[in-house]
Backbone as JSON Lines, residues from 0, in Angstrom:
{"i":0,"aa":"M","n":[-21.17,259.66,17.41],"ca":[-20.81,258.78,16.91],"c":[-19.93,257.55,17.85]}
{"i":1,"aa":"R","n":[-20.49,256.25,17.59],"ca":[-19.83,254.93,18.25],"c":[-18.43,254.77,17.53]}
{"i":2,"aa":"Q","n":[-17.74,254.18,18.4],"ca":[-16.82,254.11,18.04],"c":[-16.24,252.36,18.02]}
{"i":3,"aa":"G","n":[-15.81,251.92,16.94],"ca":[-15.78,250.66,16.67],"c":[-14.41,249.76,17.72]}
{"i":4,"aa":"I","n":[-14.67,248.53,18.21],"ca":[-13.55,247.81,18.63],"c":[-12.15,247.56,18.39]}
{"i":5,"aa":"R","n":[-11.4,248.21,19.16],"ca":[-10.06,248.65,18.96],"c":[-9.25,247.14,19.1]}
{"i":6,"aa":"W","n":[-8.64,246.8,17.96],"ca":[-8.09,245.15,17.98],"c":[-6.74,245.55,18.37]}
{"i":7,"aa":"P","n":[-6.19,244.59,19.37],"ca":[-4.55,244.92,19.82],"c":[-3.84,244.68,18.14]}
{"i":8,"aa":"S","n":[-2.69,245.37,18.42],"ca":[-1.87,245.24,17.21],"c":[-1.1,243.78,17.37]}
{"i":9,"aa":"P","n":[-0.51,243.37,16.04],"ca":[-0.05,242.09,15.73],"c":[1.25,241.96,16.84]}
{"i":10,"aa":"A","n":[2.03,243.1,16.99],"ca":[3.24,243.09,17.47],"c":[2.87,242.7,19.18]}
{"i":11,"aa":"L","n":[1.63,243.17,19.67],"ca":[1.32,242.73,21.06],"c":[0.88,241.8,20.97]}
{"i":12,"aa":"V","n":[0.79,240.96,20.4],"ca":[0.17,239.4,20.09],"c":[0.78,238.8,20.09]}
{"i":13,"aa":"L","n":[1.96,239.07,19.54],"ca":[3.47,238.34,19.07],"c":[3.96,238.13,20.72]}
{"i":14,"aa":"A","n":[4.07,239.28,21.18],"ca":[4.83,239.19,22.47],"c":[3.87,238.67,23.69]}
{"i":15,"aa":"A","n":[2.63,238.79,23.62],"ca":[1.74,238.06,24.62],"c":[2.16,236.36,24.54]}
{"i":16,"aa":"I","n":[2.43,236.06,22.98],"ca":[2.19,234.69,22.79],"c":[3.78,233.87,23.22]}
{"i":17,"aa":"A","n":[4.68,234.72,23.14],"ca":[6.15,234.39,23.63],"c":[6.24,234.62,25.02]}
{"i":18,"aa":"L","n":[5.49,235.43,25.7],"ca":[5.51,235.24,27.02],"c":[4.85,234.2,27.46]}
{"i":19,"aa":"F","n":[4.03,233.67,26.99],"ca":[2.96,232.34,27.32],"c":[4.26,231.11,27.3]}
{"i":20,"aa":"V","n":[4.69,231.18,26.06],"ca":[5.81,229.83,25.59],"c":[6.55,230.06,26.63]}
{"i":21,"aa":"A","n":[7.15,230.93,26.93],"ca":[8.21,231.05,27.83],"c":[8.31,230.62,29.19]}
{"i":22,"aa":"L","n":[7.1,231.1,29.74],"ca":[6.68,230.73,31.19],"c":[6.14,229.29,31.28]}
{"i":23,"aa":"G","n":[5.43,228.57,30.11],"ca":[5.24,227.09,30.08],"c":[6.26,226.26,29.99]}
{"i":24,"aa":"G","n":[7.38,226.83,29.24],"ca":[8.86,226.27,29.31],"c":[9.32,225.9,30.43]}
{"i":25,"aa":"T","n":[9.11,227.11,31.33],"ca":[9.94,226.93,32.66],"c":[9.21,226.14,33.56]}
{"i":26,"aa":"V","n":[8.06,226.29,33.75],"ca":[7.29,224.85,34.37],"c":[7.26,223.99,33.86]}
{"i":27,"aa":"Y","n":[7.24,223.19,32.88],"ca":[7.48,222.18,32.31],"c":[9.04,221.71,32.69]}
{"i":28,"aa":"A","n":[9.86,222.25,32.24],"ca":[11.19,222.15,33.03],"c":[11.47,221.76,33.94]}
{"i":29,"aa":"A","n":[10.53,222.59,35.29],"ca":[10.84,222.38,36.62],"c":[10.3,221.3,37.28]}
{"i":30,"aa":"G","n":[9.21,221.02,36.01],"ca":[8.57,219.56,36.58],"c":[9.53,218.19,36.24]}
{"i":31,"aa":"K","n":[10.49,218.27,35.2],"ca":[10.93,217.01,34.63],"c":[12.65,217.02,35.51]}
{"i":32,"aa":"I","n":[13.01,218.18,36.56],"ca":[14.33,218.17,36.81],"c":[14.46,217.08,38.1]}
{"i":33,"aa":"N","n":[15.49,216.11,37.15],"ca":[15.91,214.98,38.4],"c":[17.25,214.5,38.21]}
{"i":34,"aa":"G","n":[17.56,213.69,39.32],"ca":[18.71,213.56,39.31],"c":[19.75,213.22,37.97]}
{"i":35,"aa":"K","n":[19.08,212.87,37.11],"ca":[19.92,212.5,35.87],"c":[20.43,214.03,35.17]}
{"i":36,"aa":"T","n":[19.5,214.84,35.41],"ca":[19.57,215.95,34.76],"c":[20.33,216.94,35.31]}
{"i":37,"aa":"I","n":[20.98,216.7,36.79],"ca":[21.45,217.71,37.42],"c":[22.94,217.36,37.21]}
{"i":38,"aa":"K","n":[23.69,218.55,36.96],"ca":[25.25,218.26,36.4],"c":[25.87,217.73,37.71]}
{"i":39,"aa":"V","n":[26.83,217.2,37.65],"ca":[27.84,216.21,38.63],"c":[28.67,217.74,39.36]}
{"i":40,"aa":"K","n":[28.43,217.75,40.79],"ca":[29.34,218.89,41.44],"c":[28.63,219.88,41.22]}
{"i":41,"aa":"S","n":[27.49,220.17,40.79],"ca":[26.72,221.43,40.77],"c":[25.99,221.66,41.76]}
{"i":42,"aa":"L","n":[25.69,220.94,42.67],"ca":[24.78,221.22,43.85],"c":[25.91,221.25,45.26]}
{"i":43,"aa":"P","n":[25.87,222.09,45.96],"ca":[26.71,221.9,47.04],"c":[25.94,221.32,48.24]}
{"i":44,"aa":"G","n":[26.74,221.03,48.96],"ca":[26.1,219.86,50.21],"c":[25.02,220.46,51.18]}
{"i":45,"aa":"N","n":[25.26,222.01,51.14],"ca":[23.95,222.9,52.1],"c":[22.78,223.1,51.55]}
{"i":46,"aa":"R","n":[22.93,222.34,50.06],"ca":[21.2,222.53,49.2],"c":[20.8,221.18,49.37]}
{"i":47,"aa":"L","n":[21.41,220.03,49.92],"ca":[20.88,218.65,49.92],"c":[19.7,218.69,51.37]}
{"i":48,"aa":"K","n":[18.45,218.21,50.98],"ca":[17.73,218.01,52.55],"c":[18.44,216.85,53.2]}
{"i":49,"aa":"P","n":[18.38,216.9,54.59],"ca":[18.87,215.89,55.35],"c":[18.2,214.41,54.85]}
{"i":50,"aa":"H","n":[18.77,213.56,55.41],"ca":[18.32,212.14,55.18],"c":[17.69,211.86,53.43]}
{"i":51,"aa":"S","n":[18.21,212.64,52.58],"ca":[17.6,212.78,51.5],"c":[18.72,212.01,50.25]}
{"i":52,"aa":"V","n":[20.07,211.31,51.08],"ca":[20.68,210.79,50.57],"c":[21.4,209.37,50.9]}
{"i":53,"aa":"P","n":[20.91,208.17,50.5],"ca":[21.3,207.21,51.43],"c":[22.73,206.64,51.44]}
{"i":54,"aa":"V","n":[23.34,206.27,52.0],"ca":[24.72,205.91,52.42],"c":[25.24,205.08,51.08]}
{"i":55,"aa":"N","n":[24.75,204.37,50.73],"ca":[24.91,203.46,49.44],"c":[24.93,204.39,47.99]}
{"i":56,"aa":"R","n":[24.75,205.73,48.47],"ca":[24.91,206.51,47.52],"c":[25.99,207.68,46.98]}
{"i":57,"aa":"L","n":[26.89,207.26,48.59],"ca":[27.71,208.22,48.72],"c":[29.3,207.32,48.17]}
{"i":58,"aa":"K","n":[30.29,208.58,47.68],"ca":[31.29,207.74,47.36],"c":[32.08,207.12,48.27]}
{"i":59,"aa":"P","n":[32.76,206.28,48.01],"ca":[33.74,205.59,49.4],"c":[34.78,206.84,49.6]}
{"i":60,"aa":"G","n":[35.07,207.09,50.92],"ca":[35.98,207.89,51.33],"c":[35.37,209.63,50.94]}
{"i":61,"aa":"A","n":[34.2,209.81,50.62],"ca":[33.65,210.79,50.8],"c":[33.38,211.53,52.85]}
{"i":62,"aa":"L","n":[33.17,210.45,53.24],"ca":[32.97,210.65,54.56],"c":[34.19,211.52,55.05]}
{"i":63,"aa":"G","n":[35.51,210.59,54.71],"ca":[36.5,210.95,55.02],"c":[36.94,212.81,54.91]}
{"i":64,"aa":"S","n":[36.52,212.59,53.65],"ca":[36.93,214.14,53.34],"c":[36.31,215.44,53.89]}
{"i":65,"aa":"L","n":[35.46,215.1,54.53],"ca":[34.67,216.38,55.56],"c":[35.72,216.54,57.01]}
{"i":66,"aa":"S","n":[36.45,215.57,57.34],"ca":[37.06,215.45,58.45],"c":[37.46,217.02,58.61]}
{"i":67,"aa":"G","n":[38.41,217.83,57.68],"ca":[38.65,219.27,57.74],"c":[37.53,220.45,57.48]}
{"i":68,"aa":"S","n":[36.34,219.83,57.36],"ca":[35.3,220.81,56.97],"c":[34.57,221.06,58.04]}
{"i":69,"aa":"T","n":[33.58,222.24,57.99],"ca":[32.45,222.31,59.26],"c":[31.59,221.49,58.89]}
{"i":70,"aa":"A","n":[31.13,220.94,57.53],"ca":[30.29,220.33,57.34],"c":[29.84,218.69,58.01]}
{"i":71,"aa":"Q","n":[29.67,218.29,58.89],"ca":[29.71,217.06,59.52],"c":[28.68,216.39,59.49]}
{"i":72,"aa":"I","n":[28.91,215.03,59.5],"ca":[27.43,214.29,59.58],"c":[27.76,213.65,60.82]}
{"i":73,"aa":"T","n":[26.24,213.97,61.76],"ca":[26.13,213.25,62.91],"c":[25.43,211.56,62.78]}
{"i":74,"aa":"G","n":[25.49,211.07,63.93],"ca":[24.6,210.3,64.24],"c":[23.0,210.13,63.99]}
{"i":75,"aa":"A","n":[22.66,211.1,64.15],"ca":[21.01,211.64,63.78],"c":[20.81,211.66,62.46]}
{"i":76,"aa":"E","n":[22.09,211.54,61.39],"ca":[21.62,212.0,60.32],"c":[22.13,210.43,59.31]}
{"i":77,"aa":"I","n":[22.53,209.54,60.07],"ca":[22.68,208.27,59.37],"c":[21.41,207.33,59.73]}
{"i":78,"aa":"N","n":[20.97,206.69,58.75],"ca":[20.15,205.77,58.91],"c":[21.11,204.11,59.28]}
{"i":79,"aa":"E","n":[20.36,203.81,60.47],"ca":[21.48,202.43,61.33],"c":[21.17,201.36,60.01]}
{"i":80,"aa":"L","n":[19.44,201.46,59.86],"ca":[19.35,200.05,58.72],"c":[20.59,200.16,57.54]}
{"i":81,"aa":"S","n":[21.08,201.08,57.02],"ca":[21.67,201.15,56.0],"c":[23.09,200.55,56.15]}
{"i":82,"aa":"L","n":[23.47,200.42,57.58],"ca":[25.01,200.06,57.82],"c":[25.15,198.69,57.67]}
{"i":83,"aa":"G","n":[26.05,198.15,57.29],"ca":[26.23,196.49,57.66],"c":[27.05,196.31,59.35]}
{"i":84,"aa":"Q","n":[27.13,195.18,59.25],"ca":[28.01,194.83,60.86],"c":[29.13,195.18,60.91]}
{"i":85,"aa":"V","n":[29.73,195.76,61.95],"ca":[31.01,196.59,62.11],"c":[31.79,195.16,62.21]}
{"i":86,"aa":"P","n":[32.93,195.19,61.59],"ca":[33.93,193.87,61.9],"c":[34.11,193.77,62.91]}
{"i":87,"aa":"E","n":[34.45,194.76,63.59],"ca":[35.06,194.68,65.48],"c":[33.75,194.15,66.11]}
{"i":88,"aa":"A","n":[32.25,194.0,66.07],"ca":[31.46,193.87,66.43],"c":[31.14,192.32,65.79]}
{"i":89,"aa":"A","n":[31.47,192.21,64.86],"ca":[31.13,190.46,64.55],"c":[32.14,189.51,65.38]}
{"i":90,"aa":"H","n":[33.36,190.16,65.37],"ca":[34.63,189.48,66.1],"c":[34.11,189.5,67.61]}
{"i":91,"aa":"A","n":[33.68,190.57,68.41],"ca":[33.27,190.78,69.74],"c":[32.09,189.9,69.37]}
{"i":92,"aa":"E","n":[30.93,189.54,68.99],"ca":[30.32,188.63,69.21],"c":[30.49,187.38,69.06]}
{"i":93,"aa":"T","n":[31.79,186.93,67.98],"ca":[32.18,185.69,67.92],"c":[32.92,185.02,69.36]}
{"i":94,"aa":"A","n":[33.76,186.59,69.65],"ca":[34.51,186.04,71.0],"c":[33.5,185.96,72.41]}
{"i":95,"aa":"G","n":[32.44,186.55,72.37],"ca":[31.2,186.17,73.36],"c":[31.23,184.62,73.3]}
{"i":96,"aa":"K","n":[30.44,184.0,72.25],"ca":[30.2,182.75,71.79],"c":[31.17,181.95,72.54]}
{"i":97,"aa":"A","n":[32.59,182.2,71.9],"ca":[33.93,181.46,72.37],"c":[33.97,181.33,74.02]}
{"i":98,"aa":"Q","n":[34.08,182.23,74.38],"ca":[34.04,182.55,75.94],"c":[32.87,181.47,76.62]}
{"i":99,"aa":"S","n":[31.42,181.74,76.2],"ca":[30.67,180.9,76.53],"c":[30.99,179.53,76.37]}
{"i":100,"aa":"A","n":[31.54,178.92,75.45],"ca":[31.74,178.0,75.1],"c":[32.86,177.28,75.83]}
{"i":101,"aa":"V","n":[33.96,177.93,76.35],"ca":[34.91,177.78,77.07],"c":[34.41,177.56,78.73]}
{"i":102,"aa":"E","n":[33.37,178.4,79.04],"ca":[32.88,178.18,80.27],"c":[31.57,176.7,80.18]}
{"i":103,"aa":"A","n":[31.12,176.82,79.29],"ca":[30.31,175.51,79.37],"c":[31.27,174.37,79.39]}
{"i":104,"aa":"E","n":[32.19,174.26,78.59],"ca":[33.1,173.1,78.47],"c":[33.89,172.8,80.12]}
{"i":105,"aa":"T","n":[34.26,174.33,80.91],"ca":[34.78,174.22,82.11],"c":[34.24,173.29,83.27]}
{"i":106,"aa":"A","n":[32.48,173.75,82.75],"ca":[31.7,173.37,83.52],"c":[31.23,171.85,83.42]}
{"i":107,"aa":"Q","n":[31.01,171.47,82.39],"ca":[31.09,170.12,81.8],"c":[32.4,169.27,82.62]}
{"i":108,"aa":"N","n":[33.73,169.72,82.09],"ca":[34.56,169.32,83.13],"c":[34.34,169.27,84.45]}
{"i":109,"aa":"A","n":[33.7,169.98,85.24],"ca":[33.92,170.14,86.28],"c":[32.86,168.91,86.83]}
{"i":110,"aa":"I","n":[31.54,168.93,85.88],"ca":[30.74,167.44,86.42],"c":[31.3,166.27,86.15]}
{"i":111,"aa":"H","n":[32.2,165.94,85.44],"ca":[32.73,165.01,85.17],"c":[34.18,164.88,86.33]}
{"i":112,"aa":"A","n":[34.8,166.01,86.98],"ca":[35.61,165.6,87.53],"c":[35.15,165.27,89.29]}
{"i":113,"aa":"V","n":[33.7,165.42,89.58],"ca":[32.85,165.05,90.35],"c":[32.78,163.48,90.44]}
{"i":114,"aa":"N","n":[32.63,162.96,89.26],"ca":[32.43,161.6,89.18],"c":[33.61,160.59,88.77]}
{"i":115,"aa":"A","n":[34.59,161.26,88.44],"ca":[36.09,160.69,87.9],"c":[36.75,159.85,88.91]}
{"i":116,"aa":"A","n":[37.31,158.32,88.73],"ca":[38.12,157.84,89.69],"c":[39.42,158.33,89.46]}
{"i":117,"aa":"T","n":[39.9,159.31,88.22],"ca":[41.03,159.58,87.98],"c":[41.07,161.12,87.83]}
{"i":118,"aa":"V","n":[42.04,161.92,88.36],"ca":[42.48,163.47,87.53],"c":[43.43,163.65,87.39]}
{"i":119,"aa":"N","n":[43.85,163.91,85.71],"ca":[44.81,164.2,85.32],"c":[46.14,162.33,85.46]}
{"i":120,"aa":"G","n":[45.3,161.55,85.38],"ca":[46.14,160.14,85.6],"c":[46.41,160.02,86.93]}
{"i":121,"aa":"H","n":[45.97,160.58,88.29],"ca":[46.2,160.31,89.55],"c":[44.69,159.81,90.03]}
{"i":122,"aa":"S","n":[44.6,158.91,91.01],"ca":[43.8,158.09,92.0],"c":[43.27,159.48,92.71]}
{"i":123,"aa":"A","n":[41.84,159.46,92.47],"ca":[41.19,159.95,93.36],"c":[39.93,159.69,94.25]}
{"i":124,"aa":"G","n":[40.02,159.5,95.33],"ca":[39.45,159.2,96.58],"c":[40.19,158.4,97.72]}
{"i":125,"aa":"C","n":[39.75,157.71,98.7],"ca":[40.48,157.15,99.76],"c":[40.58,155.84,99.42]}
{"i":126,"aa":"L","n":[41.91,155.31,99.57],"ca":[42.14,154.02,99.55],"c":[41.52,152.74,100.89]}
{"i":127,"aa":"P","n":[41.43,151.69,100.77],"ca":[41.13,150.89,101.55],"c":[42.17,151.0,103.16]}
{"i":128,"aa":"G","n":[41.56,151.24,103.91],"ca":[42.14,151.2,105.15],"c":[42.5,152.94,105.64]}
{"i":129,"aa":"T","n":[41.75,153.72,104.93],"ca":[41.94,155.14,105.2],"c":[40.07,155.79,105.1]}
{"i":130,"aa":"R","n":[40.46,156.81,105.97],"ca":[38.55,157.52,105.94],"c":[38.58,158.68,105.62]}
{"i":131,"aa":"L","n":[37.9,159.46,105.12],"ca":[37.85,160.52,104.7],"c":[37.24,161.52,106.0]}
{"i":132,"aa":"F","n":[38.72,162.32,106.16],"ca":[38.33,163.59,107.22],"c":[38.91,164.39,106.84]}
{"i":133,"aa":"A","n":[38.22,166.08,107.05],"ca":[38.72,167.31,106.39],"c":[39.39,167.44,105.25]}
{"i":134,"aa":"G","n":[38.81,166.64,104.29],"ca":[39.05,166.95,102.96],"c":[40.53,166.11,102.56]}
{"i":135,"aa":"A","n":[40.81,165.01,103.41],"ca":[41.88,164.06,103.25],"c":[41.65,162.82,103.48]}
{"i":136,"aa":"C","n":[42.38,161.72,103.12],"ca":[42.19,160.49,103.56],"c":[43.24,160.22,104.83]}
{"i":137,"aa":"W","n":[42.49,159.55,105.83],"ca":[43.27,159.52,107.35],"c":[43.49,158.24,107.42]}
{"i":138,"aa":"Q","n":[44.83,157.51,107.51],"ca":[44.73,156.13,108.07],"c":[44.22,155.87,109.24]}
{"i":139,"aa":"A","n":[42.96,154.99,109.03],"ca":[42.14,154.45,110.35],"c":[42.87,153.99,111.29]}
{"i":140,"aa":"S","n":[44.31,153.49,111.47],"ca":[44.73,153.03,112.41],"c":[46.15,153.44,112.6]}
{"i":141,"aa":"A","n":[46.75,153.41,113.77],"ca":[48.48,153.76,113.65],"c":[48.81,152.89,112.93]}
{"i":142,"aa":"A","n":[50.3,152.81,112.42],"ca":[51.28,152.19,111.97],"c":[51.68,151.17,113.2]}
{"i":143,"aa":"D","n":[52.0,149.69,112.86],"ca":[52.44,148.71,113.71],"c":[53.81,148.9,114.39]}
{"i":144,"aa":"V","n":[54.53,149.84,113.58],"ca":[55.55,149.8,114.69],"c":[55.98,151.2,115.07]}
{"i":145,"aa":"A","n":[56.65,151.55,115.83],"ca":[57.03,153.11,116.89],"c":[58.12,153.32,116.0]}
{"i":146,"aa":"L","n":[58.53,154.26,115.23],"ca":[59.36,155.19,114.97],"c":[59.93,156.36,115.54]}
{"i":147,"aa":"T","n":[61.41,157.08,115.0],"ca":[61.55,158.41,115.67],"c":[60.55,159.42,115.08]}
{"i":148,"aa":"A","n":[60.82,160.86,115.08],"ca":[59.71,161.46,114.39],"c":[60.4,162.0,113.1]}
{"i":149,"aa":"P","n":[61.49,161.76,113.19],"ca":[61.54,161.99,111.03],"c":[61.68,160.89,110.45]}
{"i":150,"aa":"A","n":[62.03,159.74,110.95],"ca":[61.51,158.09,110.31],"c":[60.33,158.15,110.23]}
{"i":151,"aa":"A","n":[59.22,158.59,111.09],"ca":[57.78,158.58,110.85],"c":[57.31,159.37,109.92]}
{"i":152,"aa":"A","n":[58.06,160.44,109.63],"ca":[57.71,161.74,108.81],"c":[58.44,160.8,107.39]}
{"i":153,"aa":"A","n":[59.17,160.36,107.37],"ca":[59.75,159.97,105.78],"c":[58.64,158.26,105.45]}
{"i":154,"aa":"S","n":[58.29,158.02,106.51],"ca":[57.33,156.84,105.92],"c":[56.28,157.12,105.54]}
{"i":155,"aa":"C","n":[55.79,158.35,105.86],"ca":[54.58,159.26,105.17],"c":[54.57,159.61,103.89]}
{"i":156,"aa":"A","n":[55.68,160.28,103.5],"ca":[56.07,160.79,102.64],"c":[56.2,160.02,101.13]}
{"i":157,"aa":"A","n":[56.58,158.93,101.97],"ca":[56.69,157.39,100.84],"c":[55.7,156.83,100.62]}
{"i":158,"aa":"Q","n":[54.58,157.24,101.25],"ca":[53.41,156.78,101.03],"c":[52.3,158.13,100.07]}
{"i":159,"aa":"G","n":[52.85,158.98,99.97],"ca":[52.33,160.49,99.73],"c":[51.86,161.07,100.44]}
{"i":160,"aa":"G","n":[51.94,160.79,101.49],"ca":[50.86,161.69,102.49],"c":[52.38,162.68,103.38]}
{"i":161,"aa":"T","n":[51.44,163.28,104.44],"ca":[52.4,163.51,105.54],"c":[51.92,163.18,107.09]}
{"i":162,"aa":"L","n":[52.49,163.82,108.0],"ca":[52.39,163.45,109.34],"c":[50.93,164.39,109.85]}
{"i":163,"aa":"P","n":[49.7,164.23,110.34],"ca":[48.65,165.1,110.28],"c":[49.59,166.16,111.9]}
{"i":164,"aa":"E","n":[48.84,167.36,111.47],"ca":[49.07,168.43,112.73],"c":[48.21,168.48,113.96]}
{"i":165,"aa":"A","n":[49.01,168.63,114.7],"ca":[48.37,168.39,116.52],"c":[47.08,168.47,116.56]}
{"i":166,"aa":"L","n":[46.47,169.82,116.78],"ca":[45.18,169.9,116.73],"c":[44.14,169.03,115.68]}
{"i":167,"aa":"Q","n":[44.39,168.97,114.28],"ca":[43.84,168.26,113.57],"c":[44.01,166.43,113.74]}
{"i":168,"aa":"L","n":[44.92,165.93,114.47],"ca":[44.96,164.93,114.95],"c":[44.21,164.52,116.47]}
{"i":169,"aa":"V","n":[43.86,165.6,117.01],"ca":[43.04,165.47,118.27],"c":[41.79,165.67,117.8]}
{"i":170,"aa":"A","n":[41.35,166.69,116.96],"ca":[39.59,166.46,116.25],"c":[39.43,165.1,115.52]}
{"i":171,"aa":"F","n":[40.64,164.51,114.85],"ca":[40.19,163.12,114.43],"c":[40.22,162.25,115.49]}
{"i":172,"aa":"S","n":[40.59,162.17,116.65],"ca":[40.54,161.31,117.73],"c":[39.26,161.17,118.07]}
{"i":173,"aa":"Q","n":[38.37,162.17,118.06],"ca":[37.05,162.49,118.79],"c":[36.35,162.06,117.74]}
{"i":174,"aa":"Q","n":[36.25,161.6,116.63],"ca":[35.5,160.88,115.19],"c":[35.07,159.44,115.77]}
{"i":175,"aa":"P","n":[34.24,158.91,115.69],"ca":[33.25,157.91,115.99],"c":[33.95,156.78,115.39]}
{"i":176,"aa":"G","n":[34.63,155.89,116.16],"ca":[35.37,154.53,115.87],"c":[37.02,154.87,115.74]}
{"i":177,"aa":"V","n":[37.39,155.97,116.05],"ca":[39.12,156.32,116.36],"c":[39.02,156.12,117.32]}
{"i":178,"aa":"T","n":[40.48,155.55,117.74],"ca":[41.31,155.48,118.76],"c":[42.23,155.55,118.4]}
{"i":179,"aa":"L","n":[43.41,156.51,119.26],"ca":[44.85,156.74,119.08],"c":[45.11,155.71,119.7]}
{"i":180,"aa":"A","n":[46.8,155.43,119.33],"ca":[47.69,154.21,120.13],"c":[48.06,154.67,121.2]}
{"i":181,"aa":"A","n":[47.98,153.79,122.27],"ca":[48.43,154.27,123.58],"c":[49.99,154.49,123.55]}
{"i":182,"aa":"G","n":[50.59,155.47,124.37],"ca":[51.89,156.11,124.34],"c":[52.15,157.14,123.57]}
{"i":183,"aa":"D","n":[50.87,157.97,122.89],"ca":[51.16,159.19,122.38],"c":[51.44,158.75,120.8]}
{"i":184,"aa":"E","n":[50.87,159.36,119.84],"ca":[51.09,159.23,118.62],"c":[51.83,160.74,118.07]}
{"i":185,"aa":"W","n":[52.88,160.73,116.92],"ca":[53.26,161.76,116.6],"c":[52.34,162.63,115.48]}
{"i":186,"aa":"S","n":[52.57,164.06,115.81],"ca":[52.44,164.8,114.99],"c":[53.39,165.38,113.44]}
{"i":187,"aa":"G","n":[53.09,166.24,112.82],"ca":[53.88,166.9,112.41],"c":[54.81,168.44,112.48]}
{"i":188,"aa":"E","n":[54.19,168.42,113.82],"ca":[54.83,169.81,114.44],"c":[55.97,169.9,115.48]}
{"i":189,"aa":"M","n":[56.95,170.7,115.29],"ca":[57.79,170.78,115.81],"c":[57.61,171.83,117.22]}
{"i":190,"aa":"S","n":[57.94,171.3,118.28],"ca":[57.31,171.98,119.53],"c":[58.45,172.81,119.81]}
{"i":191,"aa":"S","n":[59.59,172.28,119.87],"ca":[60.79,173.12,120.39],"c":[61.67,172.79,119.54]}
{"i":192,"aa":"Y","n":[63.4,173.52,119.3],"ca":[64.61,173.49,118.7],"c":[65.47,173.92,119.71]}
{"i":193,"aa":"T","n":[66.71,173.01,119.99],"ca":[67.54,172.99,120.93],"c":[68.85,173.37,119.66]}
{"i":194,"aa":"A","n":[69.2,172.52,118.75],"ca":[70.16,172.55,118.14],"c":[70.18,171.4,116.7]}
{"i":195,"aa":"P","n":[70.98,171.83,115.87],"ca":[70.75,170.82,114.68],"c":[70.53,169.22,114.59]}
{"i":196,"aa":"G","n":[69.4,168.9,114.79],"ca":[69.09,167.26,115.14],"c":[68.34,167.15,116.66]}
{"i":197,"aa":"I","n":[68.61,168.16,117.27],"ca":[67.93,168.25,118.6],"c":[67.02,169.07,118.87]}
{"i":198,"aa":"Y","n":[65.79,168.5,118.93],"ca":[64.26,169.2,118.76],"c":[63.04,168.5,119.28]}
{"i":199,"aa":"S","n":[62.32,168.7,119.79],"ca":[60.73,168.0,120.17],"c":[59.93,168.01,119.09]}
{"i":200,"aa":"A","n":[59.24,167.22,118.84],"ca":[57.77,167.25,118.47],"c":[56.86,167.21,118.99]}
{"i":201,"aa":"A","n":[55.38,167.64,118.55],"ca":[54.32,167.28,119.19],"c":[53.75,166.12,119.37]}
{"i":202,"aa":"T","n":[52.82,165.68,120.01],"ca":[52.48,164.53,120.13],"c":[50.98,164.55,120.48]}
{"i":203,"aa":"V","n":[50.26,163.22,120.72],"ca":[48.6,163.65,120.76],"c":[48.51,162.38,121.46]}
{"i":204,"aa":"S","n":[48.04,162.6,122.93],"ca":[47.96,161.18,123.57],"c":[46.49,160.15,123.49]}
{"i":205,"aa":"T","n":[46.05,159.06,123.75],"ca":[45.2,158.54,123.31],"c":[43.77,159.22,123.79]}
{"i":206,"aa":"A","n":[43.94,160.29,125.16],"ca":[42.96,161.16,125.39],"c":[42.7,162.52,124.58]}
{"i":207,"aa":"G","n":[43.34,162.4,123.69],"ca":[43.05,163.73,122.87],"c":[44.08,164.64,123.36]}
{"i":208,"aa":"V","n":[44.82,164.77,124.38],"ca":[45.95,165.69,124.72],"c":[47.35,165.98,124.16]}
{"i":209,"aa":"V","n":[47.65,167.31,124.0],"ca":[48.82,167.57,123.29],"c":[50.15,167.7,124.14]}
{"i":210,"aa":"G","n":[50.97,167.16,123.61],"ca":[52.34,166.98,124.39],"c":[53.22,167.45,123.51]}
{"i":211,"aa":"S","n":[54.57,166.71,124.11],"ca":[55.7,166.61,123.04],"c":[56.69,165.39,123.45]}
{"i":212,"aa":"A","n":[57.42,165.29,122.83],"ca":[58.45,164.31,123.12],"c":[60.05,164.65,122.2]}
{"i":213,"aa":"P","n":[60.9,164.27,122.39],"ca":[62.13,164.5,121.75],"c":[62.42,163.84,120.52]}
{"i":214,"aa":"S","n":[62.3,164.29,119.29],"ca":[62.53,163.86,118.22],"c":[63.18,162.4,117.71]}
{"i":215,"aa":"A","n":[64.06,162.06,118.83],"ca":[64.68,160.69,118.74],"c":[64.22,159.69,119.55]}
{"i":216,"aa":"D","n":[62.97,160.28,120.61],"ca":[61.91,159.08,120.91],"c":[61.37,158.52,119.52]}
{"i":217,"aa":"T","n":[60.83,157.34,119.85],"ca":[60.06,156.02,119.22],"c":[58.83,156.78,119.43]}
{"i":218,"aa":"R","n":[57.72,156.62,118.61],"ca":[55.9,156.44,118.57],"c":[55.61,156.04,117.82]}
{"i":219,"aa":"K","n":[54.52,155.75,117.83],"ca":[53.37,155.14,116.87],"c":[52.99,156.79,115.75]}
{"i":220,"aa":"F","n":[52.54,156.38,114.95],"ca":[52.04,157.58,114.32],"c":[50.65,156.99,112.89]}
{"i":221,"aa":"R","n":[50.42,157.52,112.33],"ca":[49.47,157.63,111.14],"c":[49.52,158.96,110.43]}
{"i":222,"aa":"C","n":[49.41,158.41,109.03],"ca":[49.51,159.05,107.71],"c":[48.74,160.1,107.28]}
{"i":223,"aa":"V","n":[48.38,161.25,106.41],"ca":[47.55,162.0,106.3],"c":[47.5,161.75,104.59]}
{"i":224,"aa":"I","n":[46.67,161.09,103.91],"ca":[47.01,160.93,102.19],"c":[45.81,161.95,101.6]}
{"i":225,"aa":"P","n":[46.58,163.16,100.52],"ca":[45.64,163.66,99.99],"c":[44.66,162.54,98.75]}
{"i":226,"aa":"L","n":[43.36,163.29,98.33],"ca":[42.27,162.23,98.11],"c":[42.92,162.06,96.66]}
{"i":227,"aa":"V","n":[43.87,163.11,96.27],"ca":[44.13,162.72,94.68],"c":[45.75,161.94,95.01]}
{"i":228,"aa":"A","n":[46.1,161.03,94.49],"ca":[47.53,160.36,94.54],"c":[48.29,159.91,93.49]}
């Protein structure tokens, strides 16, 4: 005798339906979880995926609170594009431009100085009767009068210049068109010292030979005046 189909009991059917509904609700809930459905402070930091939280979503001072913990954010975990310009870097960039401006102004001033007739109110260049030599203006001819060495030095100082050094005067005497005065010319060098007021000064002859003479003697001289006077 054939047996009929045995249907499941009502209790078993209800249990299966309940299981199906429970599983379906779980899947639905998992698919709908987002940032709004997560309770504040319910997730620890070690559950976050690296690079998943942008910098602008962090609470001010949040990074400082990590200083005493083992969870530290490294440079590799920070997106540089999300950071603004550091204030010190902005100042450094401005300082760099300012330095360039100062250098540019200095260079421009240097160009103007080459062409300037005056420097800080002082005349620049050699006056008539002088010629440029060794970076200064030398008088082309000796003074008309012969003076003692101290008086000759004082005369040059009154003109804003000095007596030349002996070897410089020798070199100047070798320039074309230059002739030293007969009877030697004073230089600004002391060749010997005996006592206060008693000394000798170096001289240079017409032939360009260095000698000396007592400072109380009289000799002709020429002055060396700076380019800026």
